[in-house]
PDBQT receptor file of N, H, CA, C and O in Angstrom, charges set to zero:
ATOM      1  N   MET A   1       7.027   8.652 -32.004  1.00  0.00    +0.000 N 
ATOM      2  CA  MET A   1       7.117   7.357 -31.472  1.00  0.00    +0.000 C 
ATOM      3  C   MET A   1       7.062   7.146 -30.080  1.00  0.00    +0.000 C 
ATOM      4  O   MET A   1       6.725   6.025 -29.699  1.00  0.00    +0.000 OA
ATOM      5  N   ILE A   2       7.330   8.011 -29.257  1.00  0.00    +0.000 N 
ATOM      6  H   ILE A   2       7.603   8.921 -29.567  1.00  0.00    +0.000 HD
ATOM      7  CA  ILE A   2       7.213   8.010 -27.909  1.00  0.00    +0.000 C 
ATOM      8  C   ILE A   2       5.805   8.310 -27.687  1.00  0.00    +0.000 C 
ATOM      9  O   ILE A   2       5.317   7.609 -26.800  1.00  0.00    +0.000 OA
ATOM     10  N   ASN A   3       4.998   9.152 -28.233  1.00  0.00    +0.000 N 
ATOM     11  H   ASN A   3       5.394   9.721 -28.953  1.00  0.00    +0.000 HD
ATOM     12  CA  ASN A   3       3.558   9.501 -28.125  1.00  0.00    +0.000 C 
ATOM     13  C   ASN A   3       2.950   8.079 -28.516  1.00  0.00    +0.000 C 
ATOM     14  O   ASN A   3       2.056   7.762 -27.731  1.00  0.00    +0.000 OA
ATOM     15  N   LEU A   4       3.146   7.302 -29.337  1.00  0.00    +0.000 N 
ATOM     16  H   LEU A   4       3.872   7.559 -29.975  1.00  0.00    +0.000 HD
ATOM     17  CA  LEU A   4       2.475   6.088 -29.642  1.00  0.00    +0.000 C 
ATOM     18  C   LEU A   4       2.680   5.093 -28.408  1.00  0.00    +0.000 C 
ATOM     19  O   LEU A   4       1.784   4.435 -27.881  1.00  0.00    +0.000 OA
ATOM     20  N   PHE A   5       3.861   5.106 -28.093  1.00  0.00    +0.000 N 
ATOM     21  H   PHE A   5       4.590   5.640 -28.521  1.00  0.00    +0.000 HD
ATOM     22  CA  PHE A   5       4.121   3.985 -27.110  1.00  0.00    +0.000 C 
ATOM     23  C   PHE A   5       3.337   4.276 -25.768  1.00  0.00    +0.000 C 
ATOM     24  O   PHE A   5       2.746   3.413 -25.119  1.00  0.00    +0.000 OA
ATOM     25  N   LYS A   6       3.416   5.587 -25.456  1.00  0.00    +0.000 N 
ATOM     26  H   LYS A   6       3.896   6.288 -25.984  1.00  0.00    +0.000 HD
ATOM     27  CA  LYS A   6       2.568   6.242 -24.356  1.00  0.00    +0.000 C 
ATOM     28  C   LYS A   6       1.005   5.852 -24.414  1.00  0.00    +0.000 C 
ATOM     29  O   LYS A   6       0.321   5.710 -23.400  1.00  0.00    +0.000 OA
ATOM     30  N   LYS A   7       0.543   5.703 -25.687  1.00  0.00    +0.000 N 
ATOM     31  H   LYS A   7       1.098   5.818 -26.511  1.00  0.00    +0.000 HD
ATOM     32  CA  LYS A   7      -0.915   5.858 -25.739  1.00  0.00    +0.000 C 
ATOM     33  C   LYS A   7      -0.986   3.855 -25.625  1.00  0.00    +0.000 C 
ATOM     34  O   LYS A   7      -1.939   3.300 -25.077  1.00  0.00    +0.000 OA
ATOM     35  N   ASN A   8       0.144   3.097 -26.222  1.00  0.00    +0.000 N 
ATOM     36  H   ASN A   8       0.918   3.548 -26.667  1.00  0.00    +0.000 HD
ATOM     37  CA  ASN A   8      -0.186   1.640 -26.013  1.00  0.00    +0.000 C 
ATOM     38  C   ASN A   8       0.171   1.438 -24.450  1.00  0.00    +0.000 C 
ATOM     39  O   ASN A   8      -0.587   0.686 -23.837  1.00  0.00    +0.000 OA
ATOM     40  N   ALA A   9       1.053   1.923 -23.860  1.00  0.00    +0.000 N 
ATOM     41  H   ALA A   9       1.668   2.534 -24.357  1.00  0.00    +0.000 HD
ATOM     42  CA  ALA A   9       1.230   1.415 -22.730  1.00  0.00    +0.000 C 
ATOM     43  C   ALA A   9      -0.174   1.860 -21.597  1.00  0.00    +0.000 C 
ATOM     44  O   ALA A   9      -0.652   1.169 -20.697  1.00  0.00    +0.000 OA
ATOM     45  N   GLY A  10      -0.526   3.083 -21.994  1.00  0.00    +0.000 N 
ATOM     46  H   GLY A  10      -0.138   3.644 -22.725  1.00  0.00    +0.000 HD
ATOM     47  CA  GLY A  10      -1.901   3.412 -21.288  1.00  0.00    +0.000 C 
ATOM     48  C   GLY A  10      -2.920   2.427 -21.658  1.00  0.00    +0.000 C 
ATOM     49  O   GLY A  10      -3.591   2.045 -20.700  1.00  0.00    +0.000 OA
ATOM     50  N   GLY A  11      -3.170   1.990 -22.624  1.00  0.00    +0.000 N 
ATOM     51  H   GLY A  11      -2.625   2.301 -23.403  1.00  0.00    +0.000 HD
ATOM     52  CA  GLY A  11      -4.050   1.034 -23.181  1.00  0.00    +0.000 C 
ATOM     53  C   GLY A  11      -3.875  -0.236 -22.208  1.00  0.00    +0.000 C 
ATOM     54  O   GLY A  11      -4.759  -0.634 -21.450  1.00  0.00    +0.000 OA
ATOM     55  N   GLU A  12      -2.553  -0.830 -22.349  1.00  0.00    +0.000 N 
ATOM     56  H   GLU A  12      -1.834  -0.506 -22.965  1.00  0.00    +0.000 HD
ATOM     57  CA  GLU A  12      -2.460  -1.727 -21.456  1.00  0.00    +0.000 C 
ATOM     58  C   GLU A  12      -2.755  -1.850 -20.265  1.00  0.00    +0.000 C 
ATOM     59  O   GLU A  12      -3.316  -2.855 -19.827  1.00  0.00    +0.000 OA
ATOM     60  N   ALA A  13      -2.392  -0.759 -19.497  1.00  0.00    +0.000 N 
ATOM     61  H   ALA A  13      -1.937   0.057 -19.853  1.00  0.00    +0.000 HD
ATOM     62  CA  ALA A  13      -2.705  -0.580 -18.122  1.00  0.00    +0.000 C 
ATOM     63  C   ALA A  13      -4.026  -0.457 -17.904  1.00  0.00    +0.000 C 
ATOM     64  O   ALA A  13      -4.474  -0.836 -16.822  1.00  0.00    +0.000 OA
ATOM     65  N   ARG A  14      -4.879   0.090 -18.886  1.00  0.00    +0.000 N 
ATOM     66  H   ARG A  14      -4.516   0.398 -19.765  1.00  0.00    +0.000 HD
ATOM     67  CA  ARG A  14      -6.454   0.195 -18.427  1.00  0.00    +0.000 C 
ATOM     68  C   ARG A  14      -7.025  -1.299 -18.797  1.00  0.00    +0.000 C 
ATOM     69  O   ARG A  14      -8.016  -1.668 -18.167  1.00  0.00    +0.000 OA
ATOM     70  N   LYS A  15      -6.523  -2.085 -19.674  1.00  0.00    +0.000 N 
ATOM     71  H   LYS A  15      -5.718  -1.785 -20.186  1.00  0.00    +0.000 HD
ATOM     72  CA  LYS A  15      -7.045  -3.520 -19.747  1.00  0.00    +0.000 C 
ATOM     73  C   LYS A  15      -6.536  -4.289 -18.611  1.00  0.00    +0.000 C 
ATOM     74  O   LYS A  15      -7.199  -5.300 -18.384  1.00  0.00    +0.000 OA
ATOM     75  N   ASP A  16      -5.446  -4.068 -17.762  1.00  0.00    +0.000 N 
ATOM     76  H   ASP A  16      -4.907  -3.246 -17.946  1.00  0.00    +0.000 HD
ATOM     77  CA  ASP A  16      -4.807  -4.713 -16.580  1.00  0.00    +0.000 C 
ATOM     78  C   ASP A  16      -6.024  -4.495 -15.550  1.00  0.00    +0.000 C 
ATOM     79  O   ASP A  16      -6.583  -5.413 -14.950  1.00  0.00    +0.000 OA
ATOM     80  N   LYS A  17      -6.322  -3.221 -15.448  1.00  0.00    +0.000 N 
ATOM     81  H   LYS A  17      -5.869  -2.475 -15.935  1.00  0.00    +0.000 HD
ATOM     82  CA  LYS A  17      -7.334  -2.909 -14.387  1.00  0.00    +0.000 C 
ATOM     83  C   LYS A  17      -8.672  -3.362 -14.687  1.00  0.00    +0.000 C 
ATOM     84  O   LYS A  17      -9.357  -3.661 -13.709  1.00  0.00    +0.000 OA
ATOM     85  N   LYS A  18      -9.160  -3.468 -15.771  1.00  0.00    +0.000 N 
ATOM     86  H   LYS A  18      -8.603  -3.225 -16.565  1.00  0.00    +0.000 HD
ATOM     87  CA  LYS A  18     -10.470  -4.188 -16.133  1.00  0.00    +0.000 C 
ATOM     88  C   LYS A  18     -10.422  -5.557 -15.873  1.00  0.00    +0.000 C 
ATOM     89  O   LYS A  18     -11.309  -6.162 -15.269  1.00  0.00    +0.000 OA
ATOM     90  N   LYS A  19      -9.205  -6.152 -16.403  1.00  0.00    +0.000 N 
ATOM     91  H   LYS A  19      -8.485  -5.660 -16.893  1.00  0.00    +0.000 HD
ATOM     92  CA  LYS A  19      -9.193  -7.583 -15.916  1.00  0.00    +0.000 C 
ATOM     93  C   LYS A  19      -9.103  -7.799 -14.460  1.00  0.00    +0.000 C 
ATOM     94  O   LYS A  19      -9.676  -8.810 -14.054  1.00  0.00    +0.000 OA
ATOM     95  N   GLU A  20      -8.397  -6.931 -13.435  1.00  0.00    +0.000 N 
ATOM     96  H   GLU A  20      -7.931  -6.109 -13.764  1.00  0.00    +0.000 HD
ATOM     97  CA  GLU A  20      -8.299  -6.955 -12.355  1.00  0.00    +0.000 C 
ATOM     98  C   GLU A  20      -9.771  -7.014 -11.710  1.00  0.00    +0.000 C 
ATOM     99  O   GLU A  20     -10.116  -7.833 -10.858  1.00  0.00    +0.000 OA
ATOM    100  N   LYS A  21     -10.647  -5.918 -12.310  1.00  0.00    +0.000 N 
ATOM    101  H   LYS A  21     -10.367  -5.253 -13.002  1.00  0.00    +0.000 HD
ATOM    102  CA  LYS A  21     -11.855  -5.703 -11.634  1.00  0.00    +0.000 C 
ATOM    103  C   LYS A  21     -12.843  -6.982 -11.965  1.00  0.00    +0.000 C 
ATOM    104  O   LYS A  21     -13.755  -7.182 -11.163  1.00  0.00    +0.000 OA
ATOM    105  N   GLN A  22     -12.736  -7.705 -12.901  1.00  0.00    +0.000 N 
ATOM    106  H   GLN A  22     -11.994  -7.543 -13.553  1.00  0.00    +0.000 HD
ATOM    107  CA  GLN A  22     -13.310  -8.752 -13.515  1.00  0.00    +0.000 C 
ATOM    108  C   GLN A  22     -13.108  -9.890 -12.389  1.00  0.00    +0.000 C 
ATOM    109  O   GLN A  22     -14.022 -10.416 -11.754  1.00  0.00    +0.000 OA
ATOM    110  N   GLU A  23     -11.690 -10.175 -12.264  1.00  0.00    +0.000 N 
ATOM    111  H   GLU A  23     -10.947  -9.748 -12.780  1.00  0.00    +0.000 HD
ATOM    112  CA  GLU A  23     -11.406 -11.289 -11.337  1.00  0.00    +0.000 C 
ATOM    113  C   GLU A  23     -11.723 -10.729  -9.768  1.00  0.00    +0.000 C 
ATOM    114  O   GLU A  23     -11.341 -11.463  -8.856  1.00  0.00    +0.000 OA
ATOM    115  N   GLU A  24     -12.204  -9.834  -9.517  1.00  0.00    +0.000 N 
ATOM    116  H   GLU A  24     -12.515  -9.238 -10.257  1.00  0.00    +0.000 HD
ATOM    117  CA  GLU A  24     -12.712  -9.417  -8.045  1.00  0.00    +0.000 C 
ATOM    118  C   GLU A  24     -13.951  -9.926  -8.119  1.00  0.00    +0.000 C 
ATOM    119  O   GLU A  24     -14.319 -10.857  -7.402  1.00  0.00    +0.000 OA
ATOM    120  N   ARG A  25     -14.972  -9.133  -9.329  1.00  0.00    +0.000 N 
ATOM    121  H   ARG A  25     -14.673  -8.377  -9.911  1.00  0.00    +0.000 HD
ATOM    122  CA  ARG A  25     -16.178  -9.737  -9.383  1.00  0.00    +0.000 C 
ATOM    123  C   ARG A  25     -16.251 -11.222  -9.414  1.00  0.00    +0.000 C 
ATOM    124  O   ARG A  25     -17.072 -11.716  -8.641  1.00  0.00    +0.000 OA
ATOM    125  N   ARG A  26     -15.608 -11.968 -10.098  1.00  0.00    +0.000 N 
ATOM    126  H   ARG A  26     -14.941 -11.567 -10.725  1.00  0.00    +0.000 HD
ATOM    127  CA  ARG A  26     -15.568 -13.528 -10.253  1.00  0.00    +0.000 C 
ATOM    128  C   ARG A  26     -15.540 -14.326  -8.617  1.00  0.00    +0.000 C 
ATOM    129  O   ARG A  26     -16.327 -15.180  -8.211  1.00  0.00    +0.000 OA
ATOM    130  N   GLN A  27     -14.421 -13.750  -7.924  1.00  0.00    +0.000 N 
ATOM    131  H   GLN A  27     -13.781 -13.056  -8.254  1.00  0.00    +0.000 HD
ATOM    132  CA  GLN A  27     -14.267 -14.330  -6.728  1.00  0.00    +0.000 C 
ATOM    133  C   GLN A  27     -15.146 -13.696  -5.904  1.00  0.00    +0.000 C 
ATOM    134  O   GLN A  27     -15.263 -14.405  -4.904  1.00  0.00    +0.000 OA
ATOM    135  N   LYS A  28     -15.948 -12.540  -5.796  1.00  0.00    +0.000 N 
ATOM    136  H   LYS A  28     -15.853 -11.964  -6.608  1.00  0.00    +0.000 HD
ATOM    137  CA  LYS A  28     -16.801 -12.229  -5.178  1.00  0.00    +0.000 C 
ATOM    138  C   LYS A  28     -18.144 -13.044  -5.334  1.00  0.00    +0.000 C 
ATOM    139  O   LYS A  28     -18.826 -13.325  -4.348  1.00  0.00    +0.000 OA
ATOM    140  N   ALA A  29     -18.539 -13.461  -6.797  1.00  0.00    +0.000 N 
ATOM    141  H   ALA A  29     -17.985 -13.233  -7.597  1.00  0.00    +0.000 HD
ATOM    142  CA  ALA A  29     -19.760 -14.259  -6.781  1.00  0.00    +0.000 C 
ATOM    143  C   ALA A  29     -19.427 -15.598  -6.466  1.00  0.00    +0.000 C 
ATOM    144  O   ALA A  29     -20.321 -16.358  -6.090  1.00  0.00    +0.000 OA
ATOM    145  N   GLN A  30     -18.200 -16.005  -6.575  1.00  0.00    +0.000 N 
ATOM    146  H   GLN A  30     -17.474 -15.389  -6.880  1.00  0.00    +0.000 HD
ATOM    147  CA  GLN A  30     -18.079 -17.676  -6.298  1.00  0.00    +0.000 C 
ATOM    148  C   GLN A  30     -18.052 -17.507  -4.612  1.00  0.00    +0.000 C 
ATOM    149  O   GLN A  30     -18.265 -18.472  -3.878  1.00  0.00    +0.000 OA
ATOM    150  N   ALA A  31     -17.778 -16.228  -4.129  1.00  0.00    +0.000 N 
ATOM    151  H   ALA A  31     -17.606 -15.444  -4.725  1.00  0.00    +0.000 HD
ATOM    152  CA  ALA A  31     -17.834 -16.580  -2.671  1.00  0.00    +0.000 C 
ATOM    153  C   ALA A  31     -19.459 -16.331  -2.088  1.00  0.00    +0.000 C 
ATOM    154  O   ALA A  31     -19.832 -16.527  -0.931  1.00  0.00    +0.000 OA
ATOM    155  N   ARG A  32     -20.130 -15.939  -3.012  1.00  0.00    +0.000 N 
ATOM    156  H   ARG A  32     -19.827 -15.780  -3.952  1.00  0.00    +0.000 HD
ATOM    157  CA  ARG A  32     -21.626 -15.773  -2.647  1.00  0.00    +0.000 C 
ATOM    158  C   ARG A  32     -22.393 -16.928  -3.146  1.00  0.00    +0.000 C 
ATOM    159  O   ARG A  32     -23.586 -17.033  -2.859  1.00  0.00    +0.000 OA
ATOM    160  N   GLY A  33     -21.678 -17.961  -4.007  1.00  0.00    +0.000 N 
ATOM    161  H   GLY A  33     -20.710 -17.876  -4.240  1.00  0.00    +0.000 HD
ATOM    162  CA  GLY A  33     -22.038 -19.083  -4.377  1.00  0.00    +0.000 C 
ATOM    163  C   GLY A  33     -22.923 -19.183  -5.713  1.00  0.00    +0.000 C 
ATOM    164  O   GLY A  33     -23.723 -20.075  -5.994  1.00  0.00    +0.000 OA
ATOM    165  N   GLN A  34     -22.581 -18.041  -6.473  1.00  0.00    +0.000 N 
ATOM    166  H   GLN A  34     -21.930 -17.317  -6.245  1.00  0.00    +0.000 HD
ATOM    167  CA  GLN A  34     -23.082 -17.626  -7.702  1.00  0.00    +0.000 C 
ATOM    168  C   GLN A  34     -21.982 -18.446  -8.722  1.00  0.00    +0.000 C 
ATOM    169  O   GLN A  34     -20.849 -18.870  -8.496  1.00  0.00    +0.000 OA
ATOM    170  N   LYS A  35     -22.885 -18.478 -10.021  1.00  0.00    +0.000 N 
ATOM    171  H   LYS A  35     -23.805 -18.133 -10.205  1.00  0.00    +0.000 HD
ATOM    172  CA  LYS A  35     -21.886 -18.732 -11.162  1.00  0.00    +0.000 C 
ATOM    173  C   LYS A  35     -20.754 -17.636 -11.455  1.00  0.00    +0.000 C 
ATOM    174  O   LYS A  35     -21.107 -16.457 -11.457  1.00  0.00    +0.000 OA
ATOM    175  N   PRO A  36     -19.663 -17.898 -11.656  1.00  0.00    +0.000 N 
ATOM    176  CA  PRO A  36     -18.804 -16.903 -11.986  1.00  0.00    +0.000 C 
ATOM    177  C   PRO A  36     -18.877 -16.058 -13.116  1.00  0.00    +0.000 C 
ATOM    178  O   PRO A  36     -19.407 -16.586 -14.094  1.00  0.00    +0.000 OA
ATOM    179  N   ILE A  37     -18.458 -14.790 -13.265  1.00  0.00    +0.000 N 
ATOM    180  H   ILE A  37     -18.028 -14.362 -12.470  1.00  0.00    +0.000 HD
ATOM    181  CA  ILE A  37     -19.034 -14.166 -14.547  1.00  0.00    +0.000 C 
ATOM    182  C   ILE A  37     -17.945 -14.357 -15.560  1.00  0.00    +0.000 C 
ATOM    183  O   ILE A  37     -16.782 -14.053 -15.295  1.00  0.00    +0.000 OA
ATOM    184  N   ARG A  38     -18.315 -14.871 -16.749  1.00  0.00    +0.000 N 
ATOM    185  H   ARG A  38     -19.260 -15.118 -16.964  1.00  0.00    +0.000 HD
ATOM    186  CA  ARG A  38     -17.119 -15.219 -17.999  1.00  0.00    +0.000 C 
ATOM    187  C   ARG A  38     -16.873 -13.698 -18.304  1.00  0.00    +0.000 C 
ATOM    188  O   ARG A  38     -16.062 -13.365 -19.168  1.00  0.00    +0.000 OA
TER     189      ARG A  38
């Protein structure tokens, strides 16, 4: 049970990091006046 939870938590953290990176890219693109990446 603990291992499963750890794996799940790690996946969630990774997803959050990916989302953060995408947001950063989107904001940078908007700052440059380009279309935001979906």
